[in-house]
C-alpha positions as CSV (number, residue, x, y, z in Angstrom):
1,M,-34.3,-231.7,16.3
2,T,-35.0,-228.7,14.0
3,T,-36.9,-225.6,14.9
4,T,-38.9,-223.4,12.6
5,T,-39.2,-219.6,12.8
6,P,-42.9,-218.5,12.8
7,T,-43.8,-216.8,9.5
8,A,-44.6,-213.1,9.8
9,T,-48.1,-212.1,8.9
10,T,-49.5,-208.9,7.6
11,T,-51.3,-206.9,10.2
12,T,-52.2,-203.3,11.1
13,F,-51.2,-201.0,14.0
14,R,-54.8,-201.1,15.1
15,E,-54.7,-204.9,15.3
16,A,-51.3,-204.9,17.0
17,Y,-52.7,-202.7,19.8
18,R,-55.8,-204.9,20.0
19,Q,-53.5,-208.0,20.4
20,A,-51.6,-206.2,23.1
21,L,-54.8,-205.5,25.0
22,R,-56.1,-209.0,24.6
23,D,-52.8,-210.4,25.8
24,A,-52.7,-208.2,28.8
25,L,-56.2,-209.0,29.9
26,R,-55.6,-212.7,29.5
27,R,-52.3,-212.6,31.4
28,D,-53.4,-210.4,34.3
29,E,-56.7,-210.8,36.0
30,L,-56.2,-207.5,37.8
31,A,-56.0,-205.6,34.5
32,F,-59.1,-204.0,32.9
33,L,-59.8,-201.4,30.2
34,M,-61.8,-198.3,30.8
35,G,-62.7,-195.2,28.7
36,E,-65.3,-193.6,26.5
37,D,-66.9,-196.0,24.0
38,V,-64.3,-198.8,24.5
39,G,-67.0,-201.4,25.0
40,M,-70.0,-201.8,22.8
41,Y,-68.7,-199.3,20.2
42,G,-65.3,-201.0,20.1
43,G,-63.3,-197.8,20.7
44,C,-63.4,-194.6,18.7
45,F,-60.6,-196.0,16.5
46,G,-61.7,-199.6,16.6
47,V,-58.8,-200.8,18.8
48,S,-61.0,-202.5,21.4
49,R,-63.5,-204.0,19.0
50,G,-64.6,-207.5,20.2
51,L,-63.0,-207.3,23.7
52,L,-66.3,-206.6,25.5
53,E,-67.7,-209.9,24.1
54,E,-64.6,-211.7,25.1
55,F,-64.0,-210.3,28.6
56,G,-67.3,-208.9,29.7
57,P,-68.4,-205.5,31.1
58,E,-66.4,-205.9,34.4
59,R,-63.1,-205.7,32.5
60,I,-64.1,-203.6,29.5
61,R,-65.8,-200.6,31.1
62,D,-67.5,-197.8,29.2
63,T,-67.2,-194.5,31.1
64,P,-69.1,-191.2,31.2
65,L,-67.8,-188.3,29.1
66,S,-65.6,-187.0,31.9
67,E,-61.9,-187.4,31.5
68,S,-61.1,-186.0,34.9
69,G,-63.6,-188.4,36.4
70,F,-62.5,-191.7,34.8
71,V,-58.8,-190.9,35.0
72,G,-59.3,-190.2,38.7
73,A,-61.2,-193.5,39.0
74,G,-58.2,-195.2,37.3
75,I,-55.8,-193.7,39.8
76,G,-58.0,-194.9,42.6
77,A,-58.2,-198.4,41.2
78,A,-54.4,-198.5,40.8
79,L,-53.9,-197.3,44.4
80,N,-56.2,-200.2,45.5
81,G,-54.2,-203.0,43.8
82,M,-55.8,-203.1,40.3
83,H,-54.0,-202.6,37.0
84,P,-56.2,-200.2,35.0
85,I,-55.6,-199.4,31.4
86,V,-57.3,-196.0,30.8
87,E,-58.1,-194.9,27.2
88,I,-58.4,-191.2,26.5
89,M,-59.9,-190.8,23.1
90,T,-57.5,-188.1,21.8
91,V,-54.6,-186.2,23.4
92,N,-56.5,-182.9,23.4
93,F,-59.1,-184.5,25.8
94,S,-56.3,-185.4,28.2
95,L,-56.0,-181.7,29.0
96,L,-59.3,-182.2,30.9
97,A,-57.6,-184.7,33.1
98,L,-54.2,-182.9,33.4
99,D,-54.8,-182.2,37.1
100,Q,-55.4,-185.9,37.7
101,I,-52.3,-187.0,35.6
102,M,-49.8,-184.4,36.9
103,N,-51.0,-183.5,40.4
104,N,-52.1,-186.9,41.4
105,A,-50.8,-189.9,39.4
106,A,-47.3,-188.4,38.7
107,S,-46.9,-186.9,42.2
108,M,-48.4,-189.6,44.5
109,L,-45.2,-191.6,45.1
110,H,-43.3,-188.4,46.0
111,M,-46.1,-186.9,48.1
112,S,-46.5,-190.1,50.1
113,G,-42.9,-190.4,50.9
114,G,-42.5,-193.5,48.7
115,Q,-45.4,-195.4,50.1
116,L,-48.0,-195.2,47.3
117,N,-47.3,-196.4,43.8
118,V,-49.8,-195.8,41.0
119,P,-49.5,-198.7,38.5
120,L,-51.7,-197.0,35.9
121,V,-51.4,-197.1,32.1
122,I,-53.0,-194.4,30.0
123,R,-53.4,-194.8,26.3
124,M,-54.3,-191.9,24.0
125,T,-54.3,-191.1,20.3
126,T,-52.0,-188.3,19.2
127,G,-50.9,-186.5,16.0
128,A,-52.4,-184.8,13.0
129,G,-52.9,-185.9,9.4
130,R,-56.5,-187.1,9.5
131,Q,-58.3,-183.8,8.8
132,L,-59.7,-183.5,12.3
133,A,-58.8,-179.8,12.5
134,A,-57.1,-177.8,15.2
135,Q,-58.8,-179.2,18.3
136,H,-58.2,-182.9,17.5
137,S,-54.7,-182.8,15.9
138,H,-52.4,-182.0,18.7
139,S,-49.0,-183.7,19.3
140,L,-48.6,-183.0,23.1
141,E,-46.5,-186.0,24.1
142,G,-43.5,-183.6,24.4
143,W,-45.5,-181.7,27.1
144,Y,-46.0,-184.9,29.1
145,G,-42.3,-185.7,28.7
146,H,-41.7,-182.6,30.8
147,I,-43.4,-184.1,33.9
148,P,-41.4,-186.1,36.5
149,G,-43.1,-189.2,37.9
150,I,-44.4,-190.7,34.7
151,R,-43.0,-192.6,31.7
152,V,-43.9,-191.6,28.2
153,L,-44.0,-194.2,25.4
154,T,-44.3,-193.5,21.6
155,P,-44.6,-196.7,19.6
156,G,-43.5,-196.2,15.9
157,T,-43.3,-199.8,14.8
158,L,-45.7,-202.8,14.8
159,E,-43.4,-204.6,17.3
160,D,-43.6,-201.7,19.7
161,A,-47.3,-201.3,19.2
162,R,-47.8,-205.0,20.1
163,G,-45.2,-205.1,22.8
164,M,-45.1,-201.9,24.9
165,L,-48.3,-202.3,26.8
166,W,-47.4,-205.4,28.8
167,T,-44.1,-204.0,29.8
168,A,-45.8,-200.8,30.8
169,L,-48.2,-202.7,33.0
170,Q,-45.2,-204.1,34.9
171,D,-44.1,-200.6,35.9
172,P,-45.2,-199.6,39.4
173,D,-45.6,-196.0,38.3
174,P,-47.8,-194.3,35.7
175,V,-47.1,-194.9,32.0
176,L,-48.6,-192.9,29.2
177,I,-48.7,-194.5,25.7
178,F,-49.2,-192.1,22.7
179,E,-50.6,-193.9,19.7
180,N,-50.3,-191.9,16.5
181,G,-53.7,-191.8,14.8
182,T,-52.5,-191.9,11.2
183,M,-50.8,-195.2,11.8
184,Y,-53.8,-197.3,13.0
185,P,-54.6,-198.6,9.4
186,V,-51.0,-198.9,8.3
187,E,-50.0,-202.5,7.4
188,G,-46.8,-204.3,8.0
189,E,-45.3,-207.6,8.8
190,L,-45.4,-208.9,12.4
191,S,-44.3,-212.2,13.8
192,P,-47.1,-214.3,15.3
193,D,-44.9,-214.8,18.4
194,A,-44.4,-211.1,18.9
195,G,-44.7,-210.1,22.5
196,P,-43.5,-207.7,25.2
197,V,-40.6,-205.4,24.4
198,E,-38.2,-203.5,26.6
199,I,-39.0,-199.8,27.0
200,D,-35.8,-198.3,28.4
201,H,-33.8,-197.7,25.2
202,A,-34.0,-195.9,21.9
203,A,-33.4,-197.9,18.8
204,V,-31.3,-197.3,15.7
205,R,-33.7,-198.2,12.9
206,R,-31.3,-197.6,10.1
207,T,-27.5,-197.2,10.3
208,G,-25.7,-194.4,8.5
209,D,-22.5,-192.4,8.5
210,D,-23.2,-188.8,7.4
211,L,-25.8,-187.6,9.9
212,S,-28.3,-188.7,12.5
213,L,-32.1,-188.3,12.0
214,I,-33.7,-188.5,15.4
215,T,-37.4,-188.9,15.8
216,Y,-40.3,-191.0,17.3
217,G,-43.8,-192.3,16.8
218,G,-45.7,-191.2,13.8
219,S,-42.7,-189.3,12.4
220,L,-40.6,-192.4,12.2
221,P,-42.0,-193.7,8.8
222,R,-41.6,-190.2,7.3
223,T,-38.1,-190.0,8.6
224,L,-37.2,-193.4,7.2
225,R,-38.5,-192.3,3.9
226,A,-36.4,-189.2,4.1
227,A,-33.4,-191.4,4.7
228,E,-34.2,-193.3,1.4
229,L,-34.4,-190.0,-0.5
230,L,-31.0,-189.0,1.0
231,E,-29.5,-192.3,0.0
232,A,-30.4,-191.6,-3.6
233,D,-28.4,-188.4,-3.2
234,G,-25.4,-190.2,-1.9
235,I,-26.0,-189.2,1.8
236,S,-26.0,-191.9,4.4
237,A,-28.5,-191.1,7.2
238,E,-28.8,-193.0,10.5
239,V,-32.3,-193.0,11.9
240,V,-32.8,-193.1,15.7
241,D,-36.2,-193.9,17.1
242,L,-36.5,-192.4,20.6
243,R,-39.4,-194.8,21.5
244,T,-39.5,-193.5,25.1
245,L,-39.7,-189.7,25.6
246,R,-39.4,-189.8,29.4
247,P,-36.8,-190.9,30.4
248,L,-34.9,-190.1,27.2
249,D,-32.2,-192.5,26.3
250,T,-29.5,-189.9,26.1
251,A,-26.7,-192.4,25.6
252,T,-28.1,-193.8,22.4
253,I,-28.7,-190.3,21.0
254,L,-25.2,-189.1,21.8
255,G,-23.6,-192.4,20.6
256,S,-25.3,-191.9,17.2
257,V,-24.2,-188.2,16.9
258,Q,-20.7,-189.1,17.9
259,R,-20.5,-191.5,15.0
260,T,-22.1,-189.2,12.3
261,H,-21.2,-185.7,13.6
262,R,-24.4,-184.1,12.5
263,A,-28.0,-184.3,13.7
264,V,-31.5,-183.4,12.6
265,V,-34.3,-183.8,15.1
266,V,-37.8,-184.5,13.6
267,D,-40.7,-183.8,15.9
268,E,-44.4,-183.4,15.1
269,G,-44.8,-181.0,18.0
270,W,-44.5,-177.3,17.6
271,R,-40.9,-176.0,17.5
272,T,-41.1,-173.6,20.4
273,G,-40.5,-175.4,23.7
274,S,-40.5,-178.7,21.8
275,L,-39.2,-182.1,22.6
276,A,-36.8,-181.4,19.7
277,A,-35.4,-178.5,21.6
278,E,-34.7,-180.8,24.6
279,V,-33.0,-183.4,22.4
280,S,-31.0,-180.6,20.7
281,A,-29.9,-179.2,24.1
282,R,-28.7,-182.7,25.3
283,I,-26.7,-183.1,22.1
284,M,-25.1,-179.7,22.6
285,E,-24.4,-180.5,26.3
286,G,-23.0,-184.0,25.6
287,A,-21.5,-184.1,22.1
288,F,-20.7,-180.4,21.3
289,Y,-17.1,-181.1,20.3
290,D,-18.2,-184.1,18.1
291,L,-20.5,-181.9,15.9
292,D,-19.4,-180.7,12.5
293,A,-22.6,-178.5,12.1
294,P,-25.3,-177.0,14.4
295,V,-28.1,-179.3,15.3
296,A,-31.2,-178.8,13.0
297,R,-34.8,-179.3,13.8
298,V,-37.9,-180.1,11.6
299,C,-41.1,-179.5,13.5
300,S,-44.8,-178.7,12.7
301,A,-45.6,-175.1,11.6
302,E,-46.3,-172.8,14.5
303,V,-50.1,-172.7,13.8
304,P,-53.2,-174.5,14.9
305,I,-53.3,-177.5,12.6
306,P,-55.5,-176.6,9.5
307,Y,-58.5,-178.7,8.4
308,A,-57.9,-178.4,4.6
309,Q,-55.8,-181.5,3.6
310,H,-53.2,-179.7,1.5
311,M,-52.7,-177.1,4.3
312,E,-52.5,-179.8,7.0
313,Q,-49.9,-181.7,5.1
314,A,-47.9,-178.5,4.5
315,A,-47.9,-177.8,8.3
316,L,-46.5,-181.2,9.2
317,P,-42.9,-182.6,8.8
318,Q,-42.7,-184.4,5.5
319,P,-40.0,-186.7,4.0
320,E,-39.0,-184.1,1.3
321,G,-38.7,-181.3,3.9
322,I,-36.7,-183.5,6.3
323,A,-34.4,-184.6,3.4
324,Q,-33.8,-181.0,2.3
325,V,-32.8,-179.8,5.8
326,A,-30.4,-182.8,6.0
327,R,-28.9,-182.0,2.6
328,E,-28.2,-178.4,3.6
329,L,-26.6,-179.6,6.8
330,V,-24.3,-182.0,5.1
331,R,-23.4,-180.0,2.0
332,G,-23.4,-176.6,3.7
333,H,-20.9,-177.8,6.4
334,G,-19.0,-180.6,4.7
């Protein structure tokens, strides 16, 4: 008997996220989606389009414009046995619900002496590059990676966009999924049988010998492009996709650096107090004597993200800038 491998089809990140939601709602009758404009409007970014017609208003719930209110309602639903998927339109709006996320969802298990789990998933759009100006272009996932009691996921591939949600729903504790907004329309190949993925480990997306480029989420495509530019210069770059920012997979990070002996961390967050700083510190703590050069970082400029397109792009990590830092690291400390 012969078996055939399903042929990959072209899809977008937006559709991959929609497939993940549809799959979760079909699999789990306790799961429901709630958030601003997720129903009739189909989501601010079109991810939930068509789900209201398929699953009805009990499971696709439009909420008032009150992040603290509906995130709190999601926490209450989770405490009472439901599996809510809460959508916050953009990461900056999550600051209005930070008290609920940090002081309630993340702390409940500890404060109850291990009695109360909060099986809540919160999805939100993050990142710049869409000319939405300073108030809607934050990359705050590194902030949330600072908080004990939650898991922080940053899908950077179609497979992870399709597969992380269901695995997150199996976690008895809160999970935050940060979807980079520039990637919603990006197309790629995805197998029709793509499904849940593990969320405990980083992934080496490209192997290399001369240095490690460590990144996540929306910076992954730009970092892979930087690796191509470096290859043209005769520099072999390994690309590590962190995937999960809390808990960080330190073993994979250190394993890559111990092979290549150099590291550049690419992070769309601001440099000061960044996730890149945390990764750099872990490398220094765990692989200092394996390094042939100091760890380098490429982050967004220390400014509110500009609206003008050319200034916005200049403020963000770009392939050419990443490649130039890598060249200097390799050639300056060869």
